[in-house]
N, CA, C and O atoms as a GROMACS GRO file, in nm:
protein
  320
    1UNK      N    1  29.737 -10.737 -14.588
    1UNK     CA    2  29.702 -10.633 -14.680
    1UNK      C    3  29.826 -10.549 -14.704
    1UNK      O    4  29.903 -10.522 -14.611
    2UNK      N    5  29.846 -10.507 -14.828
    2UNK     CA    6  29.965 -10.430 -14.863
    2UNK      C    7  29.924 -10.294 -14.917
    2UNK      O    8  29.833 -10.282 -14.999
    3UNK      N    9  29.994 -10.191 -14.870
    3UNK     CA   10  29.974 -10.056 -14.921
    3UNK      C   11  30.099 -10.015 -14.999
    3UNK      O   12  30.211 -10.046 -14.960
    4UNK      N   13  30.076  -9.948 -15.109
    4UNK     CA   14  30.186  -9.892 -15.188
    4UNK      C   15  30.164  -9.741 -15.194
    4UNK      O   16  30.055  -9.693 -15.224
    5UNK      N   17  30.270  -9.668 -15.164
    5UNK     CA   18  30.262  -9.522 -15.162
    5UNK      C   19  30.363  -9.468 -15.262
    5UNK      O   20  30.482  -9.500 -15.256
    6UNK      N   21  30.315  -9.386 -15.355
    6UNK     CA   22  30.401  -9.316 -15.451
    6UNK      C   23  30.405  -9.170 -15.410
    6UNK      O   24  30.301  -9.105 -15.399
    7UNK      N   25  30.524  -9.119 -15.388
    7UNK     CA   26  30.541  -8.980 -15.346
    7UNK      C   27  30.623  -8.908 -15.453
    7UNK      O   28  30.732  -8.952 -15.490
    8UNK      N   29  30.569  -8.797 -15.503
    8UNK     CA   30  30.636  -8.720 -15.607
    8UNK      C   31  30.637  -8.573 -15.570
    8UNK      O   32  30.551  -8.526 -15.495
    9UNK      N   33  30.733  -8.502 -15.624
    9UNK     CA   34  30.737  -8.357 -15.604
    9UNK      C   35  30.623  -8.292 -15.680
    9UNK      O   36  30.587  -8.336 -15.790
   10UNK      N   37  30.567  -8.188 -15.623
   10UNK     CA   38  30.461  -8.114 -15.690
   10UNK      C   39  30.520  -8.041 -15.811
   10UNK      O   40  30.639  -8.010 -15.815
   11UNK      N   41  30.434  -8.016 -15.910
   11UNK     CA   42  30.477  -7.939 -16.027
   11UNK      C   43  30.528  -7.803 -15.981
   11UNK      O   44  30.469  -7.740 -15.893
   12UNK      N   45  30.635  -7.759 -16.042
   12UNK     CA   46  30.693  -7.630 -16.007
   12UNK      C   47  30.800  -7.636 -15.900
   12UNK      O   48  30.872  -7.539 -15.880
   13UNK      N   49  30.812  -7.750 -15.831
   13UNK     CA   50  30.916  -7.767 -15.730
   13UNK      C   51  31.042  -7.818 -15.800
   13UNK      O   52  31.037  -7.917 -15.873
   14UNK      N   53  31.153  -7.749 -15.778
   14UNK     CA   54  31.278  -7.791 -15.840
   14UNK      C   55  31.319  -7.930 -15.792
   14UNK      O   56  31.301  -7.965 -15.676
   15UNK      N   57  31.373  -8.008 -15.885
   15UNK     CA   58  31.413  -8.147 -15.857
   15UNK      C   59  31.560  -8.166 -15.896
   15UNK      O   60  31.587  -8.216 -16.006
   16UNK      N   61  31.654  -8.128 -15.810
   16UNK     CA   62  31.796  -8.141 -15.846
   16UNK      C   63  31.839  -8.285 -15.871
   16UNK      O   64  31.925  -8.309 -15.956
   17UNK      N   65  31.782  -8.381 -15.800
   17UNK     CA   66  31.817  -8.522 -15.824
   17UNK      C   67  31.768  -8.566 -15.962
   17UNK      O   68  31.839  -8.637 -16.034
   18UNK      N   69  31.649  -8.523 -15.999
   18UNK     CA   70  31.598  -8.554 -16.132
   18UNK      C   71  31.685  -8.494 -16.241
   18UNK      O   72  31.711  -8.558 -16.343
   19UNK      N   73  31.731  -8.371 -16.219
   19UNK     CA   74  31.819  -8.305 -16.316
   19UNK      C   75  31.952  -8.380 -16.328
   19UNK      O   76  32.004  -8.397 -16.438
   20UNK      N   77  32.007  -8.427 -16.214
   20UNK     CA   78  32.132  -8.502 -16.217
   20UNK      C   79  32.116  -8.634 -16.292
   20UNK      O   80  32.204  -8.673 -16.368
   21UNK      N   81  32.003  -8.701 -16.271
   21UNK     CA   82  31.976  -8.825 -16.344
   21UNK      C   83  31.964  -8.797 -16.493
   21UNK      O   84  32.019  -8.871 -16.575
   22UNK      N   85  31.893  -8.691 -16.527
   22UNK     CA   86  31.875  -8.653 -16.668
   22UNK      C   87  32.011  -8.627 -16.732
   22UNK      O   88  32.038  -8.676 -16.842
   23UNK      N   89  32.096  -8.552 -16.665
   23UNK     CA   90  32.229  -8.522 -16.716
   23UNK      C   91  32.310  -8.651 -16.736
   23UNK      O   92  32.378  -8.666 -16.837
   24UNK      N   93  32.304  -8.742 -16.641
   24UNK     CA   94  32.378  -8.868 -16.651
   24UNK      C   95  32.326  -8.954 -16.766
   24UNK      O   96  32.404  -9.016 -16.837
   25UNK      N   97  32.195  -8.957 -16.784
   25UNK     CA   98  32.138  -9.034 -16.894
   25UNK      C   99  32.186  -8.979 -17.029
   25UNK      O  100  32.220  -9.056 -17.119
   26UNK      N  101  32.188  -8.846 -17.041
   26UNK     CA  102  32.240  -8.786 -17.164
   26UNK      C  103  32.386  -8.823 -17.184
   26UNK      O  104  32.427  -8.854 -17.296
   27UNK      N  105  32.465  -8.822 -17.076
   27UNK     CA  106  32.606  -8.857 -17.085
   27UNK      C  107  32.629  -9.002 -17.126
   27UNK      O  108  32.731  -9.035 -17.186
   28UNK      N  109  32.533  -9.088 -17.094
   28UNK     CA  110  32.541  -9.229 -17.133
   28UNK      C  111  32.486  -9.255 -17.272
   28UNK      O  112  32.484  -9.369 -17.318
   29UNK      N  113  32.442  -9.149 -17.339
   29UNK     CA  114  32.396  -9.163 -17.477
   29UNK      C  115  32.248  -9.188 -17.494
   29UNK      O  116  32.204  -9.223 -17.603
   30UNK      N  117  32.169  -9.172 -17.388
   30UNK     CA  118  32.025  -9.190 -17.399
   30UNK      C  119  31.962  -9.059 -17.448
   30UNK      O  120  31.941  -8.966 -17.370
   31UNK      N  121  31.934  -9.055 -17.577
   31UNK     CA  122  31.874  -8.935 -17.635
   31UNK      C  123  31.722  -8.943 -17.625
   31UNK      O  124  31.666  -9.051 -17.607
   32UNK      N  125  31.658  -8.830 -17.637
   32UNK     CA  126  31.512  -8.826 -17.638
   32UNK      C  127  31.450  -8.821 -17.499
   32UNK      O  128  31.328  -8.830 -17.487
   33UNK      N  129  31.530  -8.807 -17.394
   33UNK     CA  130  31.476  -8.792 -17.259
   33UNK      C  131  31.461  -8.642 -17.234
   33UNK      O  132  31.560  -8.570 -17.223
   34UNK      N  133  31.337  -8.596 -17.226
   34UNK     CA  134  31.312  -8.453 -17.210
   34UNK      C  135  31.324  -8.406 -17.066
   34UNK      O  136  31.371  -8.295 -17.041
   35UNK      N  137  31.282  -8.488 -16.970
   35UNK     CA  138  31.285  -8.446 -16.830
   35UNK      C  139  31.281  -8.570 -16.742
   35UNK      O  140  31.229  -8.674 -16.782
   36UNK      N  141  31.336  -8.560 -16.622
   36UNK     CA  142  31.332  -8.668 -16.524
   36UNK      C  143  31.289  -8.607 -16.391
   36UNK      O  144  31.342  -8.504 -16.349
   37UNK      N  145  31.193  -8.671 -16.326
   37UNK     CA  146  31.150  -8.631 -16.192
   37UNK      C  147  31.167  -8.754 -16.104
   37UNK      O  148  31.120  -8.863 -16.139
   38UNK      N  149  31.232  -8.738 -15.991
   38UNK     CA  150  31.253  -8.851 -15.900
   38UNK      C  151  31.151  -8.844 -15.788
   38UNK      O  152  31.115  -8.736 -15.740
   39UNK      N  153  31.106  -8.962 -15.745
   39UNK     CA  154  31.012  -8.969 -15.634
   39UNK      C  155  31.050  -9.084 -15.541
   39UNK      O  156  31.160  -9.138 -15.549
   40UNK      N  157  30.956  -9.118 -15.453
   40UNK     CA  158  30.977  -9.228 -15.358
   40UNK      C  159  30.863  -9.328 -15.373
   40UNK      O  160  30.750  -9.292 -15.408
   41UNK      N  161  30.895  -9.454 -15.345
   41UNK     CA  162  30.797  -9.562 -15.344
   41UNK      C  163  30.812  -9.634 -15.212
   41UNK      O  164  30.921  -9.678 -15.176
   42UNK      N  165  30.701  -9.648 -15.139
   42UNK     CA  166  30.704  -9.712 -15.008
   42UNK      C  167  30.598  -9.822 -15.005
   42UNK      O  168  30.483  -9.798 -15.044
   43UNK      N  169  30.635  -9.943 -14.960
   43UNK     CA  170  30.540 -10.052 -14.940
   43UNK      C  171  30.522 -10.074 -14.791
   43UNK      O  172  30.619 -10.077 -14.715
   44UNK      N  173  30.397 -10.090 -14.749
   44UNK     CA  174  30.366 -10.109 -14.608
   44UNK      C  175  30.275 -10.231 -14.595
   44UNK      O  176  30.171 -10.237 -14.660
   45UNK      N  177  30.314 -10.328 -14.513
   45UNK     CA  178  30.230 -10.444 -14.482
   45UNK      C  179  30.139 -10.405 -14.365
   45UNK      O  180  30.186 -10.358 -14.262
   46UNK      N  181  30.010 -10.426 -14.382
   46UNK     CA  182  29.911 -10.389 -14.281
   46UNK      C  183  29.833 -10.511 -14.236
   46UNK      O  184  29.805 -10.601 -14.315
   47UNK      N  185  29.797 -10.514 -14.108
   47UNK     CA  186  29.705 -10.617 -14.060
   47UNK      C  187  29.563 -10.566 -14.083
   47UNK      O  188  29.542 -10.447 -14.106
   48UNK      N  189  29.468 -10.656 -14.076
   48UNK     CA  190  29.329 -10.617 -14.099
   48UNK      C  191  29.286 -10.650 -14.240
   48UNK      O  192  29.367 -10.688 -14.324
   49UNK      N  193  29.156 -10.633 -14.265
   49UNK     CA  194  29.104 -10.666 -14.398
   49UNK      C  195  29.003 -10.563 -14.447
   49UNK      O  196  28.918 -10.595 -14.531
   50UNK      N  197  29.010 -10.441 -14.397
   50UNK     CA  198  28.920 -10.334 -14.440
   50UNK      C  199  29.000 -10.235 -14.526
   50UNK      O  200  29.074 -10.154 -14.473
   51UNK      N  201  28.984 -10.242 -14.660
   51UNK     CA  202  29.062 -10.155 -14.747
   51UNK      C  203  29.039 -10.006 -14.723
   51UNK      O  204  29.132  -9.926 -14.735
   52UNK      N  205  28.916  -9.968 -14.689
   52UNK     CA  206  28.888  -9.826 -14.665
   52UNK      C  207  28.961  -9.777 -14.540
   52UNK      O  208  29.016  -9.667 -14.539
   53UNK      N  209  28.961  -9.857 -14.434
   53UNK     CA  210  29.032  -9.821 -14.312
   53UNK      C  211  29.183  -9.817 -14.337
   53UNK      O  212  29.252  -9.730 -14.286
   54UNK      N  213  29.232  -9.912 -14.417
   54UNK     CA  214  29.375  -9.915 -14.449
   54UNK      C  215  29.415  -9.790 -14.526
   54UNK      O  216  29.517  -9.728 -14.497
   55UNK      N  217  29.334  -9.752 -14.626
   55UNK     CA  218  29.363  -9.632 -14.705
   55UNK      C  219  29.365  -9.508 -14.615
   55UNK      O  220  29.454  -9.424 -14.628
   56UNK      N  221  29.268  -9.498 -14.526
   56UNK     CA  222  29.262  -9.383 -14.435
   56UNK      C  223  29.385  -9.380 -14.344
   56UNK      O  224  29.442  -9.274 -14.321
   57UNK      N  225  29.425  -9.496 -14.294
   57UNK     CA  226  29.540  -9.503 -14.205
   57UNK      C  227  29.668  -9.464 -14.277
   57UNK      O  228  29.749  -9.387 -14.225
   58UNK      N  229  29.688  -9.516 -14.398
   58UNK     CA  230  29.809  -9.486 -14.474
   58UNK      C  231  29.809  -9.340 -14.517
   58UNK      O  232  29.914  -9.276 -14.519
   59UNK      N  233  29.695  -9.286 -14.551
   59UNK     CA  234  29.687  -9.144 -14.585
   59UNK      C  235  29.729  -9.057 -14.466
   59UNK      O  236  29.797  -8.956 -14.483
   60UNK      N  237  29.686  -9.098 -14.347
   60UNK     CA  238  29.726  -9.025 -14.227
   60UNK      C  239  29.877  -9.036 -14.205
   60UNK      O  240  29.942  -8.939 -14.164
   61UNK      N  241  29.934  -9.155 -14.232
   61UNK     CA  242  30.080  -9.172 -14.222
   61UNK      C  243  30.152  -9.076 -14.317
   61UNK      O  244  30.252  -9.015 -14.281
   62UNK      N  245  30.098  -9.063 -14.438
   62UNK     CA  246  30.158  -8.973 -14.536
   62UNK      C  247  30.151  -8.828 -14.489
   62UNK      O  248  30.249  -8.754 -14.499
   63UNK      N  249  30.035  -8.790 -14.439
   63UNK     CA  250  30.016  -8.652 -14.393
   63UNK      C  251  30.108  -8.618 -14.275
   63UNK      O  252  30.157  -8.506 -14.264
   64UNK      N  253  30.132  -8.716 -14.187
   64UNK     CA  254  30.208  -8.690 -14.065
   64UNK      C  255  30.358  -8.716 -14.077
   64UNK      O  256  30.437  -8.653 -14.006
   65UNK      N  257  30.399  -8.807 -14.168
   65UNK     CA  258  30.539  -8.847 -14.169
   65UNK      C  259  30.597  -8.872 -14.308
   65UNK      O  260  30.703  -8.818 -14.341
   66UNK      N  261  30.530  -8.952 -14.388
   66UNK     CA  262  30.593  -9.004 -14.509
   66UNK      C  263  30.613  -8.900 -14.619
   66UNK      O  264  30.711  -8.908 -14.693
   67UNK      N  265  30.524  -8.804 -14.630
   67UNK     CA  266  30.533  -8.703 -14.735
   67UNK      C  267  30.540  -8.563 -14.675
   67UNK      O  268  30.478  -8.535 -14.572
   68UNK      N  269  30.616  -8.478 -14.739
   68UNK     CA  270  30.616  -8.337 -14.704
   68UNK      C  271  30.511  -8.272 -14.793
   68UNK      O  272  30.540  -8.234 -14.907
   69UNK      N  273  30.390  -8.258 -14.744
   69UNK     CA  274  30.277  -8.217 -14.828
   69UNK      C  275  30.287  -8.073 -14.876
   69UNK      O  276  30.205  -8.031 -14.959
   70UNK      N  277  30.383  -7.998 -14.828
   70UNK     CA  278  30.404  -7.863 -14.881
   70UNK      C  279  30.462  -7.872 -15.022
   70UNK      O  280  30.426  -7.793 -15.109
   71UNK      N  281  30.552  -7.969 -15.045
   71UNK     CA  282  30.619  -7.979 -15.175
   71UNK      C  283  30.596  -8.112 -15.246
   71UNK      O  284  30.641  -8.129 -15.359
   72UNK      N  285  30.527  -8.207 -15.180
   72UNK     CA  286  30.509  -8.340 -15.240
   72UNK      C  287  30.362  -8.379 -15.247
   72UNK      O  288  30.281  -8.342 -15.161
   73UNK      N  289  30.329  -8.455 -15.351
   73UNK     CA  290  30.200  -8.522 -15.364
   73UNK      C  291  30.221  -8.669 -15.331
   73UNK      O  292  30.332  -8.721 -15.340
   74UNK      N  293  30.113  -8.735 -15.292
   74UNK     CA  294  30.123  -8.880 -15.269
   74UNK      C  295  29.997  -8.947 -15.323
   74UNK      O  296  29.889  -8.888 -15.330
   75UNK      N  297  30.014  -9.074 -15.360
   75UNK     CA  298  29.903  -9.158 -15.406
   75UNK      C  299  29.914  -9.291 -15.333
   75UNK      O  300  30.022  -9.348 -15.322
   76UNK      N  301  29.800  -9.340 -15.283
   76UNK     CA  302  29.797  -9.465 -15.206
   76UNK      C  303  29.721  -9.571 -15.285
   76UNK      O  304  29.612  -9.545 -15.335
   77UNK      N  305  29.780  -9.690 -15.295
   77UNK     CA  306  29.714  -9.807 -15.354
   77UNK      C  307  29.705  -9.912 -15.244
   77UNK      O  308  29.800  -9.932 -15.169
   78UNK      N  309  29.592  -9.980 -15.236
   78UNK     CA  310  29.572 -10.087 -15.138
   78UNK      C  311  29.543 -10.217 -15.212
   78UNK      O  312  29.453 -10.223 -15.295
   79UNK      N  313  29.621 -10.322 -15.182
   79UNK     CA  314  29.596 -10.457 -15.233
   79UNK      C  315  29.553 -10.543 -15.116
   79UNK      O  316  29.624 -10.554 -15.016
   80UNK      N  317  29.434 -10.605 -15.129
   80UNK     CA  318  29.390 -10.691 -15.019
   80UNK      C  319  29.413 -10.836 -15.049
   80UNK      O  320  29.381 -10.922 -14.966
   0.00000   0.00000   0.00000
């Protein structure tokens, strides 16, 4: 079973890496880009075959380690 975790900064949190990417894209001639926000993508291979248990386990991983829940949101997808 595979879990995919998308971690993004919460709205209102400054994103200096996103701003740097935006500036670089403009410098390369990519017009029409209004804003860039950078996040993280994590794939986790899990044993077992219970998607609900897997989601709960990965959510706990996010709460304890993978995401800084003060400034980041996360979304978990489970593929069985």
